[in-house]
VOROKE-676263 format. One line per field, with one value per residue (C-alpha): residue number from 1; z, x, y; residue in three letters. Coordinates in Angstrom, 1 decimal. Example, Ala and Ser with C-alpha at 12.3 -4.5 7.8 and 13.67 -1.06 7.14 Angstrom:
2
nr	1,2
z	7.8,7.1
x	12.3,13.7
y	-4.5,-1.1
rest	ALA,SER
This chain:
581
nr	1,2,3,4,5,6,7,8,9,10,11,12,13,14,15,16,17,18,19,20,21,22,23,24,25,26,27,28,29,30,31,32,33,34,35,36,37,38,39,40,41,42,43,44,45,46,47,48,49,50,51,52,53,54,55,56,57,58,59,60,61,62,63,64,65,66,67,68,69,70,71,72,73,74,75,76,77,78,79,80,81,82,83,84,85,86,87,88,89,90,91,92,93,94,95,96,97,98,99,100,101,102,103,104,105,106,107,108,109,110,111,112,113,114,115,116,117,118,119,120,121,122,123,124,125,126,127,128,129,130,131,132,133,134,135,136,137,138,139,140,141,142,143,144,145,146,147,148,149,150,151,152,153,154,155,156,157,158,159,160,161,162,163,164,165,166,167,168,169,170,171,172,173,174,175,176,177,178,179,180,181,182,183,184,185,186,187,188,189,190,191,192,193,194,195,196,197,198,199,200,201,202,203,204,205,206,207,208,209,210,211,212,213,214,215,216,217,218,219,220,221,222,223,224,225,226,227,228,229,230,231,232,233,234,235,236,237,238,239,240,241,242,243,244,245,246,247,248,249,250,251,252,253,254,255,256,257,258,259,260,261,262,263,264,265,266,267,268,269,270,271,272,273,274,275,276,277,278,279,280,281,282,283,284,285,286,287,288,289,290,291,292,293,294,295,296,297,298,299,300,301,302,303,304,305,306,307,308,309,310,311,312,313,314,315,316,317,318,319,320,321,322,323,324,325,326,327,328,329,330,331,332,333,334,335,336,337,338,339,340,341,342,343,344,345,346,347,348,349,350,351,352,353,354,355,356,357,358,359,360,361,362,363,364,365,366,367,368,369,370,371,372,373,374,375,376,377,378,379,380,381,382,383,384,385,386,387,388,389,390,391,392,393,394,395,396,397,398,399,400,401,402,403,404,405,406,407,408,409,410,411,412,413,414,415,416,417,418,419,420,421,422,423,424,425,426,427,428,429,430,431,432,433,434,435,436,437,438,439,440,441,442,443,444,445,446,447,448,449,450,451,452,453,454,455,456,457,458,459,460,461,462,463,464,465,466,467,468,469,470,471,472,473,474,475,476,477,478,479,480,481,482,483,484,485,486,487,488,489,490,491,492,493,494,495,496,497,498,499,500,501,502,503,504,505,506,507,508,509,510,511,512,513,514,515,516,517,518,519,520,521,522,523,524,525,526,527,528,529,530,531,532,533,534,535,536,537,538,539,540,541,542,543,544,545,546,547,548,549,550,551,552,553,554,555,556,557,558,559,560,561,562,563,564,565,566,567,568,569,570,571,572,573,574,575,576,577,578,579,580,581
z	0.0,-0.8,1.1,4.6,7.5,9.8,13.6,13.8,11.3,13.4,16.6,15.0,13.6,17.1,18.7,15.9,16.2,19.9,19.9,17.2,18.9,22.1,20.2,18.7,22.2,23.5,20.4,20.3,19.7,21.2,23.2,26.4,29.9,31.5,33.7,36.9,36.1,39.0,41.4,40.1,40.7,44.3,44.7,43.6,46.0,48.9,48.2,48.3,51.5,53.1,52.5,54.1,53.1,49.4,49.8,51.5,48.6,46.1,48.0,48.0,44.2,43.7,45.8,43.9,40.6,41.7,42.6,39.2,37.5,39.6,38.7,35.0,35.4,37.1,34.3,31.2,28.7,30.1,28.0,29.3,27.3,30.3,32.4,30.0,29.4,26.5,24.5,24.5,23.4,19.7,20.4,21.9,19.7,17.5,17.9,19.2,22.2,23.0,22.6,24.3,28.1,28.8,26.4,27.5,31.1,30.1,28.4,31.3,33.8,31.6,31.1,34.7,36.0,33.6,34.7,38.4,38.1,36.1,38.6,41.5,39.8,39.2,42.9,44.0,45.3,43.1,40.8,37.6,35.3,37.1,37.0,33.3,32.5,34.7,33.0,29.6,30.2,32.2,29.3,27.0,29.2,29.4,25.6,25.0,27.3,26.0,25.4,21.8,21.2,22.0,19.9,22.6,24.2,20.9,19.8,16.4,15.7,17.1,14.9,11.8,12.5,13.0,9.9,7.7,9.1,10.2,7.0,8.7,11.1,8.1,6.4,9.7,10.1,6.5,7.1,10.2,8.4,5.7,8.3,10.3,7.1,6.5,10.1,10.5,10.7,7.4,7.8,4.1,0.9,-0.2,-3.6,-4.5,-4.5,-6.6,-6.0,-9.0,-10.7,-8.5,-5.5,-5.6,-9.1,-9.3,-12.5,-12.0,-12.1,-9.9,-10.4,-7.8,-5.7,-3.3,-0.9,1.5,-0.6,-4.0,-4.8,-6.8,-8.8,-9.9,-13.3,-13.2,-13.8,-14.3,-17.0,-14.5,-11.2,-8.2,-8.6,-5.2,-5.0,-2.1,-0.7,1.3,3.9,4.9,7.8,7.1,9.5,6.7,3.0,1.5,-0.4,2.6,1.0,-2.4,-2.0,-4.7,-7.0,-5.0,-1.7,-2.5,-0.6,-3.2,-6.2,-4.4,-3.9,-7.6,-8.7,-6.6,-8.8,-6.5,-7.9,-5.7,-4.7,-2.3,-0.6,-0.9,1.9,1.2,2.9,4.2,4.4,6.4,4.3,5.4,9.1,9.8,8.9,11.6,12.4,10.9,7.6,7.3,7.8,5.7,2.9,3.2,4.1,3.5,0.2,-0.9,-0.1,-2.1,-5.0,-5.2,-5.1,-8.0,-10.1,-9.6,-9.8,-6.7,-3.5,-1.2,-1.2,1.0,3.0,4.7,7.3,8.4,11.8,12.3,8.9,10.6,13.5,11.0,8.9,12.0,13.0,9.5,9.3,12.7,11.5,8.3,10.1,12.5,9.5,8.1,5.3,4.9,2.2,3.3,3.0,5.0,6.6,7.4,10.2,10.2,13.4,14.5,17.8,18.6,22.3,23.6,27.2,26.8,24.1,25.2,25.5,23.7,26.9,28.5,26.3,26.8,30.1,30.8,30.6,27.2,25.7,27.0,25.6,22.1,22.2,23.1,20.3,17.3,18.5,16.8,13.7,12.5,11.5,13.3,11.5,10.2,10.9,14.6,14.8,12.9,15.4,18.3,16.9,16.2,19.8,20.9,19.5,20.0,19.9,16.5,14.9,16.3,18.1,15.8,13.0,15.2,15.7,12.1,10.2,12.3,14.5,11.8,8.7,7.0,4.5,5.2,2.5,0.5,2.1,0.7,4.0,5.7,2.8,3.4,7.1,6.4,3.9,6.6,6.3,8.2,10.0,10.6,14.3,14.9,13.5,15.6,18.9,18.5,17.8,20.7,23.2,22.4,21.9,23.7,26.5,27.2,25.2,24.2,21.0,22.7,25.0,23.4,22.0,23.9,20.7,18.0,14.5,11.3,13.3,14.8,18.0,17.5,18.6,17.4,18.0,14.9,12.8,12.4,9.1,9.0,10.0,9.4,12.2,11.9,14.7,15.0,17.9,18.4,17.5,19.7,18.3,18.5,21.1,19.9,23.0,22.7,19.0,20.1,22.7,20.1,17.9,20.8,20.4,16.8,16.4,13.7,13.2,13.7,12.2,14.2,12.9,14.8,12.7,13.6,13.6,14.3,13.2,9.6,9.0,10.3,7.7,4.8,4.7,1.0,0.1,-2.6,0.0,2.5,5.5,9.2,10.5,11.9,14.5,14.1,16.5,14.9,18.2,19.9,20.3,20.8,23.8,25.8,23.3,25.9,26.7,29.5,27.1,24.5,26.4,26.5,22.8,22.0,24.2,22.3,18.8,16.0,14.5,10.7,8.7,6.0,5.1,6.3,3.0,1.3,4.4,4.1,0.3,0.7,3.4,1.3,-1.9,-0.1,0.6,-2.9,-5.1,-8.4,-11.0,-13.9,-16.9,-16.0,-17.4,-20.0,-18.6,-15.1,-13.5,-15.3,-17.2,-13.9,-12.5,-15.4,-14.8,-13.7,-13.8,-13.5,-10.1,-7.6,-8.2,-7.2,-3.5,-2.5,-4.1,-2.0,0.4,3.7,3.4
x	0.0,1.2,-1.2,-0.2,-2.2,-3.9,-3.6,-7.2,-6.2,-3.1,-5.2,-7.7,-5.0,-3.4,-6.7,-7.6,-4.2,-4.4,-8.1,-7.5,-4.3,-6.2,-8.7,-5.9,-4.6,-8.0,-8.9,-5.9,-7.9,-5.8,-3.7,-5.6,-4.1,-5.1,-8.2,-6.1,-3.6,-4.7,-4.6,-1.1,0.0,-1.3,0.6,3.8,3.3,2.5,5.6,7.8,6.3,6.8,10.6,11.7,15.3,14.4,12.3,15.1,17.5,14.9,14.3,18.1,18.2,15.3,17.1,20.4,18.5,16.8,20.2,21.6,18.7,19.1,22.8,21.8,19.5,22.3,24.7,22.4,25.2,27.2,26.6,28.2,27.4,28.1,25.3,22.6,20.0,18.5,21.8,21.4,17.8,17.2,13.9,15.8,18.9,18.0,19.5,16.3,16.3,20.0,20.7,17.7,18.2,14.4,13.7,16.8,15.6,12.2,13.7,15.9,13.0,10.8,13.6,14.7,11.1,10.6,13.7,13.0,9.5,10.6,13.4,11.0,8.8,11.9,12.7,9.2,8.9,6.0,5.3,7.5,4.5,2.8,6.0,6.5,3.0,3.4,6.7,5.2,2.1,4.1,6.5,3.5,2.2,5.5,6.0,2.6,3.2,6.7,7.0,8.0,4.3,2.8,3.1,3.9,6.6,8.3,10.8,11.2,7.4,7.3,10.2,8.6,5.4,7.1,9.4,6.5,4.0,1.7,1.8,3.4,0.4,-2.0,-0.1,0.0,-3.8,-4.2,-1.9,-3.9,-7.2,-5.9,-4.6,-7.8,-9.7,-7.4,-7.5,-3.7,-0.6,1.3,4.8,5.9,4.9,2.4,1.9,5.5,4.6,2.3,2.0,3.1,4.8,7.6,7.1,6.2,7.7,9.2,7.7,5.3,1.6,-1.3,-1.8,-4.5,-7.0,-9.8,-11.6,-8.6,-5.5,-3.9,-0.9,1.8,4.5,7.5,9.1,12.5,15.5,18.1,18.3,18.1,16.2,16.2,13.7,12.1,10.1,9.9,6.6,6.7,3.9,4.0,2.0,-1.7,-1.6,0.4,0.7,3.2,5.3,7.5,9.4,9.3,9.9,12.2,14.3,17.4,15.6,13.5,13.9,11.7,13.7,16.9,15.5,14.5,17.9,19.5,17.7,14.7,11.3,9.4,5.7,4.2,0.9,-0.9,-3.5,-6.7,-7.5,-10.8,-14.0,-17.2,-18.4,-15.3,-15.9,-16.8,-13.4,-11.6,-8.0,-8.7,-9.9,-6.6,-4.8,-6.9,-8.0,-4.9,-1.5,-2.3,-4.1,-1.1,1.2,-0.9,-1.2,2.6,3.2,0.8,2.1,5.7,5.0,7.0,6.3,7.9,8.4,10.4,8.5,9.1,7.1,7.5,6.2,2.6,2.9,5.5,3.2,0.5,3.0,4.2,0.6,-0.2,2.9,2.1,-1.4,-0.2,2.2,-0.5,-2.6,0.2,1.3,5.0,5.1,7.7,11.4,12.6,11.2,12.4,11.1,11.8,11.1,8.5,6.8,5.9,6.5,4.7,6.1,7.8,6.4,7.9,5.9,2.9,2.1,1.1,-2.0,-3.1,-4.8,-7.9,-10.3,-8.9,-9.2,-12.7,-13.7,-12.4,-14.0,-17.4,-17.0,-15.8,-15.2,-18.4,-18.0,-16.8,-13.6,-10.6,-9.5,-6.0,-5.2,-6.1,-3.6,-0.9,-1.3,-1.0,2.3,3.6,2.9,5.5,8.0,5.8,8.5,9.8,6.6,3.9,5.1,7.9,5.3,3.0,5.8,7.0,3.7,1.2,3.2,5.7,3.6,6.2,5.5,7.3,9.8,9.2,10.3,9.1,9.2,7.0,4.7,4.2,3.8,0.8,-0.8,-2.6,-4.9,-8.1,-8.5,-11.5,-12.6,-12.9,-9.3,-7.9,-9.6,-8.4,-4.9,-4.9,-6.4,-4.3,-1.0,-0.4,-2.8,-2.5,0.6,-1.2,0.7,3.7,1.5,1.5,-2.0,-3.6,-5.1,-7.2,-6.6,-8.1,-9.6,-6.3,-4.3,-1.3,2.3,4.9,7.5,6.1,7.6,10.7,12.1,15.4,14.7,16.5,15.4,16.2,15.7,16.6,18.5,16.6,13.2,10.6,7.7,9.3,12.1,15.0,15.4,11.8,12.3,15.3,13.2,10.5,13.0,13.7,10.2,10.8,11.5,14.2,17.7,17.8,20.2,19.7,20.9,20.7,20.7,21.3,18.5,14.8,11.7,11.6,15.1,16.6,14.8,15.0,18.8,19.8,22.9,23.8,24.2,25.9,25.1,24.9,25.9,24.6,25.7,26.2,27.3,28.9,30.0,26.6,24.9,21.6,20.7,19.6,17.3,15.5,15.3,17.8,20.2,20.0,22.6,25.1,24.5,25.3,28.4,30.0,28.7,30.7,29.6,29.8,29.7,27.1,23.7,22.5,20.7,23.6,23.9,20.2,20.4,23.4,21.4,18.3,20.1,21.1,17.4,16.2,17.3,19.0,19.0,16.5,15.7,13.5,10.0,9.0,5.6,4.1,1.4,0.2,-2.9,-4.8,-3.7,-3.1,-2.1,-5.0,-3.3,0.1,1.8,1.3,-2.4,-5.6,-5.7,-2.6,-4.1,-7.3,-7.2,-9.0,-12.2
y	0.0,3.5,5.7,7.0,5.7,8.2,8.1,6.7,3.9,3.1,2.9,0.7,-1.6,-1.9,-2.7,-5.2,-7.0,-7.3,-8.4,-11.0,-12.2,-12.7,-14.8,-16.9,-17.6,-18.6,-20.6,-22.9,-26.0,-28.8,-26.4,-26.6,-27.2,-30.5,-30.2,-30.6,-27.8,-25.7,-28.6,-29.5,-25.9,-26.1,-29.4,-27.7,-24.7,-27.0,-29.1,-26.1,-24.7,-28.1,-27.8,-24.5,-25.1,-25.2,-22.1,-20.3,-21.1,-19.9,-16.7,-16.1,-16.6,-14.2,-11.6,-12.1,-11.8,-8.6,-7.1,-8.1,-6.3,-3.2,-3.2,-3.4,-0.4,1.6,0.9,0.8,1.0,-1.9,-5.0,-8.2,-11.3,-13.5,-12.0,-10.8,-13.5,-11.6,-11.9,-15.6,-15.7,-15.0,-13.4,-10.5,-10.4,-7.4,-4.0,-2.6,-4.9,-4.7,-1.0,0.5,0.2,0.2,-2.7,-4.6,-4.3,-5.5,-8.6,-9.3,-9.1,-11.4,-14.0,-14.0,-14.4,-17.3,-19.0,-18.6,-19.9,-23.0,-23.6,-23.4,-26.0,-28.2,-28.0,-29.1,-32.7,-33.8,-36.7,-36.6,-36.8,-33.9,-31.9,-32.5,-31.3,-28.3,-27.4,-27.7,-25.6,-23.0,-22.8,-22.3,-19.5,-17.7,-18.0,-16.5,-13.5,-12.7,-8.9,-9.7,-10.7,-7.3,-4.2,-1.6,-3.9,-4.9,-2.2,-3.8,-3.5,0.0,1.1,-0.5,1.4,4.7,4.3,3.2,5.8,3.0,1.0,-2.0,-2.1,-1.9,-4.7,-6.7,-6.6,-7.7,-10.6,-11.5,-11.3,-13.7,-16.1,-16.1,-16.9,-19.8,-20.9,-21.1,-19.0,-18.4,-19.6,-19.2,-17.5,-20.2,-18.6,-19.7,-23.4,-25.6,-29.3,-31.2,-28.3,-27.1,-29.5,-33.3,-33.4,-36.9,-38.5,-41.4,-42.5,-43.4,-47.1,-47.8,-45.9,-46.4,-44.1,-44.0,-43.7,-43.6,-45.8,-44.0,-45.8,-43.8,-44.1,-45.7,-43.3,-46.1,-48.7,-51.6,-51.8,-54.1,-57.0,-56.4,-53.2,-50.7,-49.5,-46.3,-45.6,-41.9,-40.5,-39.9,-36.9,-35.1,-35.3,-37.6,-35.1,-34.3,-37.2,-35.5,-31.8,-30.4,-32.6,-31.8,-32.4,-35.5,-38.8,-40.5,-39.3,-40.4,-43.9,-44.1,-42.9,-45.8,-48.3,-49.1,-49.6,-47.2,-47.1,-44.6,-44.3,-41.0,-40.8,-39.0,-35.7,-37.0,-35.1,-35.5,-38.4,-40.4,-39.7,-43.3,-44.8,-46.8,-47.8,-51.2,-49.6,-47.9,-51.2,-53.6,-51.2,-49.1,-50.6,-54.2,-53.4,-51.4,-54.3,-56.8,-54.4,-53.7,-57.5,-58.1,-55.2,-56.3,-60.0,-60.9,-62.9,-60.4,-56.6,-54.2,-51.6,-48.3,-46.4,-42.8,-41.5,-42.7,-44.4,-46.6,-47.4,-48.4,-50.4,-52.3,-53.1,-54.3,-56.5,-58.0,-58.7,-60.3,-62.5,-63.6,-64.5,-66.6,-64.3,-63.8,-61.2,-58.6,-59.1,-56.1,-52.9,-49.4,-47.2,-43.5,-41.6,-44.1,-44.9,-48.5,-48.0,-44.9,-45.0,-41.6,-39.4,-36.1,-32.9,-34.4,-36.3,-33.0,-33.0,-36.6,-37.1,-39.2,-36.2,-35.2,-38.7,-39.1,-35.7,-36.6,-40.0,-38.4,-35.8,-37.9,-41.5,-42.7,-40.6,-37.2,-35.4,-34.1,-30.9,-31.1,-27.4,-28.1,-30.9,-29.0,-26.1,-28.6,-29.9,-26.4,-25.5,-28.0,-25.5,-22.4,-19.7,-21.0,-22.1,-19.8,-16.6,-15.6,-15.4,-13.4,-10.8,-10.8,-11.2,-9.2,-6.8,-5.9,-6.5,-8.7,-11.5,-14.8,-15.9,-19.1,-22.3,-25.7,-27.5,-24.9,-25.0,-28.7,-28.0,-25.7,-28.2,-30.2,-33.2,-34.1,-37.4,-39.6,-39.3,-43.1,-43.6,-40.8,-41.9,-45.5,-44.3,-41.8,-44.2,-47.3,-45.6,-42.3,-43.0,-46.7,-47.8,-51.0,-51.7,-53.2,-55.4,-58.8,-59.8,-56.9,-55.4,-57.1,-55.6,-57.0,-59.8,-61.1,-60.4,-58.2,-59.0,-56.6,-59.3,-61.1,-58.3,-60.4,-59.3,-57.3,-53.7,-50.4,-48.0,-44.3,-41.8,-38.1,-36.8,-33.5,-34.9,-33.3,-35.4,-38.9,-38.6,-40.7,-42.8,-44.0,-44.8,-46.8,-48.6,-49.2,-51.0,-53.4,-54.9,-56.0,-59.7,-59.5,-58.1,-54.3,-51.7,-48.6,-45.2,-41.9,-38.7,-35.1,-32.5,-33.0,-34.9,-33.6,-32.1,-35.3,-37.4,-34.9,-34.7,-35.1,-37.1,-34.5,-31.8,-34.2,-32.0,-32.8,-36.3,-39.5,-42.1,-45.8,-48.4,-51.4,-52.8,-52.8,-56.2,-54.4,-56.7,-53.7,-51.9,-49.9,-46.2,-46.7,-48.6,-45.8,-43.7,-46.5,-47.1,-43.5,-43.4,-46.2,-45.1,-43.4,-40.1,-40.2,-36.9,-36.4,-37.8,-41.2,-41.9,-43.7,-46.0,-46.9,-47.4,-49.8,-51.7,-51.9,-53.0,-56.2,-56.9,-56.1,-59.0,-59.0,-56.2,-56.5,-54.4,-51.5,-51.8,-49.2,-48.7,-48.4,-50.6,-53.7,-55.0,-55.3,-52.0,-49.6,-46.0,-43.8,-40.3,-38.8,-38.5,-36.9,-37.5,-35.8,-36.8,-34.9,-31.7,-31.8,-28.9,-28.4,-26.4
rest	MET,ASN,SER,THR,ALA,SER,PRO,THR,ASP,ILE,ASN,LYS,ALA,ILE,ALA,SER,ILE,GLN,GLU,ALA,GLY,THR,ARG,TRP,ILE,HIS,GLU,MET,GLY,GLU,ILE,GLN,PRO,PRO,HIS,ASN,PHE,ASN,GLU,ALA,TRP,LYS,MET,CYS,ALA,ASP,ALA,LEU,LEU,ALA,GLU,PRO,GLU,LYS,MET,ALA,LEU,LEU,GLN,ALA,ARG,ILE,ALA,ALA,GLU,ASN,GLN,ARG,LEU,LEU,ASP,LEU,VAL,SER,THR,PRO,ASN,ALA,VAL,ASP,GLY,THR,THR,LEU,LEU,SER,GLN,ARG,ASP,LYS,ARG,PHE,SER,SER,GLU,GLY,TRP,GLN,THR,ASN,PRO,GLY,PHE,ARG,GLN,LEU,ALA,GLU,CYS,TYR,LEU,SER,THR,THR,ARG,LEU,MET,LEU,ASP,ALA,LEU,GLU,ALA,ALA,ASP,ILE,ALA,PRO,GLN,THR,LYS,GLN,ARG,MET,LYS,PHE,PHE,MET,GLY,GLN,LEU,PHE,ASP,ALA,ILE,SER,PRO,THR,ASN,PHE,LEU,ILE,THR,ASN,PRO,ASP,ALA,MET,GLU,ALA,ALA,LEU,LYS,SER,GLN,GLY,GLU,SER,LEU,ARG,ALA,GLY,ILE,GLU,ASN,LEU,LYS,GLU,ASP,MET,ALA,LYS,GLY,ARG,ILE,SER,MET,THR,ASP,GLU,SER,ALA,PHE,HIS,VAL,GLY,LYS,ASN,ILE,ALA,MET,THR,PRO,GLY,SER,VAL,VAL,TYR,GLU,ASN,GLU,ILE,PHE,GLN,LEU,LEU,GLN,TYR,ALA,PRO,GLN,THR,ALA,THR,VAL,HIS,LEU,ARG,PRO,LEU,LEU,MET,VAL,PRO,PRO,CYS,ILE,ASN,LYS,PHE,TYR,ILE,LEU,ASP,LEU,ARG,PRO,ASP,ASN,SER,TYR,ILE,GLU,TYR,ALA,VAL,GLN,GLN,GLY,PHE,ASN,VAL,PHE,VAL,MET,SER,TRP,ARG,ASN,VAL,SER,ALA,ARG,HIS,GLY,HIS,LEU,LYS,TRP,ASP,ASP,TYR,LEU,MET,HIS,GLY,VAL,ILE,LYS,ALA,ILE,ASP,THR,VAL,ARG,VAL,ILE,SER,ASN,VAL,GLU,LYS,ILE,ASN,THR,LEU,GLY,PHE,CYS,VAL,GLY,GLY,THR,MET,LEU,ALA,SER,ALA,LEU,ALA,ALA,LEU,LYS,ARG,MET,GLY,HIS,ASP,VAL,VAL,GLU,SER,THR,THR,PHE,LEU,THR,THR,PHE,LEU,ASP,PHE,SER,ASP,VAL,GLY,ASP,ILE,GLU,ALA,TYR,VAL,ASP,GLU,ALA,PHE,VAL,LYS,ARG,ARG,GLU,SER,GLU,VAL,GLY,ALA,GLY,GLY,ILE,ILE,ASN,GLY,ALA,GLU,LEU,ALA,PHE,ALA,PHE,SER,SER,LEU,ARG,ALA,ASN,ASP,LEU,VAL,TRP,SER,TYR,VAL,SER,ASN,ASN,TYR,LEU,GLN,GLY,LYS,LYS,PRO,PRO,PRO,PHE,ASP,LEU,LEU,PHE,TRP,ASN,GLY,ASP,SER,THR,ASN,LEU,PRO,GLY,PRO,TRP,TYR,CYS,TYR,TYR,LEU,HIS,ASN,THR,TYR,PHE,GLU,ASN,ASN,LEU,VAL,LYS,ARG,ASP,LYS,LEU,ILE,MET,CYS,GLY,VAL,PRO,ILE,ASP,ILE,GLY,LEU,VAL,ASP,MET,PRO,ALA,PHE,VAL,PHE,ALA,ALA,ARG,GLU,ASP,HIS,ILE,VAL,PRO,TRP,ARG,THR,ALA,PHE,ALA,SER,ALA,GLY,TYR,LEU,GLY,GLY,GLN,VAL,GLU,PHE,VAL,LEU,GLY,ALA,ALA,GLY,HIS,ILE,ALA,GLY,VAL,VAL,ASN,PRO,ALA,SER,LYS,ASN,LYS,ARG,SER,TYR,TRP,MET,ASN,GLU,ARG,ALA,ASP,HIS,THR,ASP,MET,THR,ALA,ALA,GLY,ALA,GLY,LYS,TRP,LEU,GLU,SER,SER,THR,GLU,ILE,PRO,GLY,SER,TRP,TRP,PRO,ARG,TRP,ALA,ALA,TRP,LEU,ALA,LYS,LYS,SER,GLY,ARG,MET,ILE,ASP,ALA,ARG,PRO,SER,LEU,GLY,ASN,ALA,GLN,PHE,PRO,PRO,ILE,GLU,PRO,ALA,PRO,GLY,ARG,TYR,VAL,ARG,GLU,LYS,ASN,GLN
């Protein structure tokens, strides 16, 4: 916009941003403290009061911190990186925060209060699970009330408003209106990406579809391919193209270029008419149907499989069911950042108490849809400063447009879930951890024992993963019945997986000496201590492992599918393009 905003316009914009921001905080969907949060806080306070020595130490710390802040005020121009908390927090790293004594003092007060409150909680003698929940939700609260999230306490936003004569505020309110219409925060320039044109571009065809998924087969890029094909099962909570971003950032294309005959499931972004679908439907008419179809198209007895995140959980369940039915149709399997054991799920556990599970079951357990944007926001809240509040500051308070970033485009392209599927998964994994209890669950008409998944397995976990903590992924692998090759990668849940071999960044850890007899969360630390860090991407290691399980090389077929399953449409297909309404 080129026109100059009037003072009235600026005041309206400020009020609108603050009002809408408040609504976003109160309408966070899944982001609700457990029903017993107040009771837990009282338990914490009572525990501290019952130990006067701890209280005395905390009071001494508070006094010392207050003196430090007073000293800072008395010498406002002195900047000492060893004492200023704000210099070690990227939210307050800009010149506006560090050169203005008043704003620097505000940042220091906020950070020191946050630290002291969390330290007080840590000192309380209360149950570990209660403490973990309290720490998480207190952290959420402190993140939300950071001075960076409010116009009059954010020097960068104030400076932008003054320099632009209010245009940044006008732009911010337009950004906020657009995001509220979409029901989510914009993290990237979404107009820069088009599925099938400059993202999800690997050539292939849809060779099968039903109401739950489309099966994609990718065109070979080598003269010969391995006899035994690979089926990838991505998470149904997100769209599959996280594995096929750009050509230089595509796990799928890399696998094709290594001579593997690659098939991928593209889960449907379900609508209200699919609200009846259950967990078993996704196994029988999803994963198991895909396995059978790939076998028929490839004319082989056994295939290789790969599951990512909840796709891996579903894959393991399907493989256990098939084994129980007497079907030995999978030669090897790969699990990427996958839970089988849900004994320690990290911060997500703060959401999942009995009241929450019962509420969800009463709402959609018998039918209905879980909105994908709601789930995406819940996962973003696990790293709220990076994935929520930084965009509030930049997009709304400063009126900036986020730059294009393919991974964040995918992150915003959420998918809905059927309520019965979601409630079964939530109850039997995160809440009761039933999947690793032998024969506890009945799936597809048979009792499930993860130990029956006895084919060789390549298990990848990411060291900074906040969604699937790596130690729990390690312990999950211990329930498998076959030989396991465990690899630990650098970075987090997504960046750890999407680490292209061509860029050869980061590193991964292997342990050739480990006998894996103690594949438990407790044994994970010992495994890491004796492991070897290897620079670069883990993809070549996986490809070499998979090649040994994939049979001899044969001439690549000139066409995709077969007479029974001819190509329906080009990849990436219709299902992945379906947007939430």
